[in-house]
C-alpha angles and dihedrals in degrees: 000000000000119000092233143356088251092057091049092049091050090050092050094045096044109116116247103221125162118209113278095021134092133183120212123195117200130192112263089213104049104004095239119152091213095105128149131194116232133185114238127221091258093051095260124130121245134175128229128195108227090201103055103008096240112156125202141153 
């Protein structure tokens, strides 16, 4: 059982990257790499482009 909801969210959102690899996520609208993960109201994860404001999941 996690110590807090914040710890559980950090665990779930932590990137899984193996040494020597990287994953880039670009905005499907403008192609920018300035993308952030956000938690939705229903607990789902969405992405928002900080360049153009496009939101997707």
